[in-house]
C-alpha positions in Angstrom: 300.5 48.8 -84.1 299.6 46.2 -81.5 299.0 46.5 -77.8 299.5 43.8 -75.2 296.7 43.6 -72.6 295.8 41.5 -69.5 292.4 40.8 -68.1 292.4 40.4 -64.3 289.9 39.4 -61.7 290.3 41.7 -58.8 289.7 41.3 -55.0 289.9 37.6 -55.4 292.4 34.8 -55.8 290.1 32.6 -58.0 289.5 33.0 -61.7 286.0 33.9 -62.7 285.4 35.7 -59.4 285.7 39.3 -58.3 285.6 42.3 -60.7 286.9 42.1 -64.3 289.5 44.8 -65.2 291.5 45.0 -68.4 295.0 46.6 -68.2 297.1 47.9 -71.1 300.5 48.3 -69.4 302.3 50.1 -72.3 299.9 52.7 -73.6 302.2 55.7 -74.1 301.3 56.1 -77.8 297.5 55.8 -77.5 295.3 58.9 -78.0 292.2 59.7 -76.0 290.1 58.7 -78.9 291.8 55.3 -79.2 291.5 54.6 -75.4 287.8 55.4 -75.6 287.3 53.1 -78.6 289.3 50.3 -76.9 287.3 50.5 -73.7 284.2 50.3 -75.7 285.5 47.2 -77.6 286.6 45.5 -74.3 283.1 46.2 -72.9 284.3 45.6 -69.3 283.3 47.8 -66.3 286.8 49.4 -66.5 289.8 49.3 -68.7 293.2 50.8 -67.6 295.8 52.4 -69.8 299.3 52.8 -68.2 302.0 55.1 -69.5 305.6 55.8 -68.4 305.3 59.5 -67.7 306.7 59.3 -64.2 310.3 60.0 -63.1 311.2 56.3 -62.9 309.7 52.9 -63.6 307.8 53.0 -60.2 305.9 56.1 -61.2 303.2 55.6 -63.8 300.2 57.4 -65.1 297.0 55.4 -65.3 293.8 56.4 -67.1 290.6 54.5 -66.5 287.8 54.2 -69.0 284.4 52.5 -68.9 282.5 51.9 -72.1 280.8 55.2 -71.5 283.9 57.4 -71.0 286.8 58.3 -68.7 286.6 57.9 -64.9 288.5 60.2 -62.7 289.2 57.7 -59.9 288.4 54.1 -59.1 289.9 51.6 -56.7 289.6 48.3 -58.5 291.8 49.4 -61.4 294.6 50.4 -58.9 294.7 46.8 -57.6 294.6 45.4 -61.1 297.4 47.8 -62.3 299.7 47.1 -59.4 299.3 43.4 -59.9 299.8 43.5 -63.7 302.9 45.7 -63.6 304.6 43.2 -61.3 303.3 40.0 -62.9 304.0 41.1 -66.4 307.6 42.2 -65.6 306.9 45.8 -66.5 308.2 46.7 -63.0 310.8 44.8 -61.1 310.1 43.9 -57.5 312.2 45.7 -54.8 312.3 42.9 -52.2 309.0 41.6 -50.8 307.4 45.1 -50.8 307.3 47.2 -53.9 306.1 50.8 -53.7 304.4 52.4 -56.8 302.9 55.8 -57.4 300.1 55.7 -59.9 298.8 59.0 -61.2 295.0 59.2 -61.8 293.0 62.2 -62.9 292.2 63.0 -59.3 295.8 62.7 -58.2 298.6 60.3 -57.3 297.8 57.1 -55.5 300.4 55.4 -53.3 300.5 51.7 -53.8 302.3 48.8 -52.1 302.6 45.4 -53.8 303.5 42.5 -51.6 305.5 39.8 -53.4 306.7 36.3 -52.6 310.4 35.5 -52.5 310.1 34.4 -56.1 308.8 37.9 -57.1 305.2 36.8 -57.6 302.6 39.5 -56.7 300.4 38.4 -53.8 298.6 41.4 -52.4 298.1 45.0 -53.5 297.2 47.8 -51.2 296.7 51.5 -51.8 296.3 54.5 -49.4 293.9 57.4 -49.4 292.4 60.0 -47.2 288.7 61.0 -47.4 286.4 63.5 -46.0 282.7 62.7 -45.4 279.4 64.3 -44.9 276.9 62.2 -42.9 273.2 62.8 -42.6 270.7 61.0 -40.4 267.7 62.1 -42.4 266.7 58.9 -44.1 263.4 57.3 -45.3 261.2 55.6 -42.7 261.6 51.9 -42.0 258.5 51.0 -44.0 259.7 52.9 -47.0 263.2 51.3 -46.8 261.6 47.8 -46.5 259.3 48.5 -49.5 261.9 49.6 -52.0 264.3 46.8 -50.9 261.6 44.2 -51.0 262.3 43.0 -47.4 260.4 43.3 -44.1 260.9 46.1 -41.5 261.9 43.4 -39.0 265.0 42.6 -41.1 266.4 46.1 -40.6 269.1 46.4 -37.8 268.4 49.1 -35.2 270.2 47.6 -32.3 273.8 48.3 -33.3 273.6 50.2 -36.5 271.1 52.6 -38.2 270.4 53.8 -41.7 272.5 56.9 -42.6 273.3 58.9 -45.7 277.1 59.2 -46.3 278.9 61.0 -49.0 282.6 61.2 -49.7 281.9 63.0 -52.9 279.2 60.6 -54.0 276.2 60.0 -51.7 275.2 56.5 -50.6 272.2 55.5 -48.5 273.7 52.9 -46.2 271.2 50.4 -44.8 272.0 47.7 -42.2 270.2 44.4 -41.9 270.6 41.6 -39.5 271.3 38.7 -41.8 273.3 37.8 -44.9 270.2 36.3 -46.5 268.4 39.6 -46.4 271.3 41.2 -48.4 271.3 38.4 -51.0 267.5 38.2 -51.3 266.8 42.0 -51.6 265.3 43.3 -54.8 265.1 46.9 -55.7 261.5 48.3 -56.2 261.6 51.4 -58.4 257.9 52.3 -57.9 258.3 52.1 -54.1 261.5 54.1 -54.3 259.9 56.9 -56.3 257.0 57.2 -53.8 259.4 57.4 -50.7 261.5 60.1 -49.3 264.6 58.5 -50.7 264.9 60.7 -53.8 265.0 63.8 -51.6 268.3 62.5 -50.1 270.1 62.9 -53.5 271.4 59.3 -53.1 271.1 57.2 -56.2 272.7 54.1 -54.8 271.9 52.0 -51.6 274.7 50.1 -49.9 272.9 47.3 -48.1 275.0 45.4 -45.6 275.0 42.7 -43.0 277.6 42.2 -40.2 277.2 38.5 -40.9 278.6 36.4 -43.7 279.1 32.6 -44.0 282.7 33.1 -45.2 285.5 33.1 -42.7 287.6 35.7 -44.5 285.1 38.6 -44.2 283.4 40.6 -41.5 280.6 42.2 -43.5 278.6 41.3 -46.7 277.6 44.3 -48.8 275.6 44.9 -52.0 274.7 47.9 -54.1 271.2 48.5 -55.3 269.4 51.5 -56.9 267.5 53.0 -59.7 270.5 52.8 -62.1 271.4 49.2 -61.2 269.8 46.3 -63.0 267.4 44.1 -60.9 269.7 41.1 -61.0 273.0 43.0 -61.0 275.5 42.7 -58.1 278.1 45.4 -59.1 281.5 45.9 -57.4 281.3 47.8 -54.1 284.9 49.1 -54.0 283.9 52.7 -54.7 281.5 52.7 -51.8 284.1 51.5 -49.2 285.3 55.0 -48.2 281.7 55.9 -47.4 281.2 52.6 -45.6 284.4 53.2 -43.5 283.2 56.7 -42.7 279.8 55.3 -41.7 281.4 52.8 -39.3 283.4 55.7 -37.7 280.2 57.7 -37.2 279.1 55.4 -34.4 280.3 56.1 -30.8 281.1 52.4 -30.2 283.9 52.6 -32.9 286.9 53.4 -30.7 289.6 55.6 -31.9 292.6 53.9 -33.3 293.4 51.6 -36.2 290.7 49.1 -37.3 291.1 46.2 -39.8 288.2 44.4 -41.4 287.1 42.8 -44.6 284.0 43.2 -46.7 282.7 40.6 -49.2 280.4 41.1 -52.2 278.5 38.5 -54.0 278.6 34.8 -53.4 280.2 31.7 -54.9 277.8 31.9 -57.8 278.1 35.7 -58.4 281.7 36.6 -58.6 282.5 37.0 -54.9 285.0 39.7 -54.0 286.8 40.3 -50.7 288.0 43.8 -49.9 290.5 44.3 -47.0 290.3 47.7 -45.3 292.4 49.4 -42.6 291.2 52.7 -41.2 292.7 55.1 -38.7 289.8 56.5 -36.7 291.2 59.7 -35.3 289.9 63.2 -34.5 290.0 65.4 -37.6 288.3 66.0 -40.9 290.0 63.3 -42.9 289.9 59.5 -42.5 293.0 57.6 -43.5 292.3 54.4 -45.4 294.3 51.5 -46.7 292.4 49.3 -49.1 293.8 46.1 -50.5 293.1 42.7 -52.0 294.3 39.9 -54.2 294.1 39.6 -58.0 294.6 36.9 -60.6 295.3 37.2 -64.4 292.7 35.3 -66.4 293.7 36.3 -69.9 296.5 37.8 -71.9 296.4 39.0 -75.5 297.2 41.5 -78.2 294.9 44.0 -79.8 295.7 45.1 -83.3 295.1 48.8 -84.0 
């Protein structure tokens, strides 16, 4: 038995940028054990297995695995799967907007794929609603600066402030003035261990700046933490619901729909651009639409 697969770079329109995701678009006959073994063999951050268990070709089941095991939900694979299904011909476009329903472990995700007049996938967007818990108990400025290897003066207190935000997974969200502070930060485990940070239960820090040298983004963001390598710059997509909730927690964020883009990395470190729409309205849930571009960088067969 052989399986066709595609490797995509997600949240980018350039090869060798963004996040690498493998997609197996016809995985109906694969067992759990086989999916686990394939994900380990691919050794990418995430590998997606798509099956035709929906009512029609526009309803699919997608299961996402890292080399360590299955993941209940992740946003990057949604973008990759929507893009591959259209580009590979597994799904036929319905005009310039094709709607898909992709069932993950946590539930169905509604996806819209924008295509050109020639049927080429150009942009993939999915919708979600999230609830958040926000806590203003955070480490002191000196502690933040120490475990980020920056100076206290680089922290932004004029417009933003450090807050703990959880949409199921807690992030310590830290604002700085400049893009360079985000790029130059280095996580210091010893300083982290001696600070109040471990008491917050957050294991990842989302460091961001409202400045970026790129015209297609409004914020630059980076994840750091005790489980992230010193020189790693991992994808930030899973932190975007928490970041959107963070922005809505400030009084200056007016009610209504807001559109913005967040970039991660730089030209040398697989830059990604994540486009976000959020509906800031009274209530317990925040409606989000997260989208981006993708590009296929490889296509192949795996022999099983």
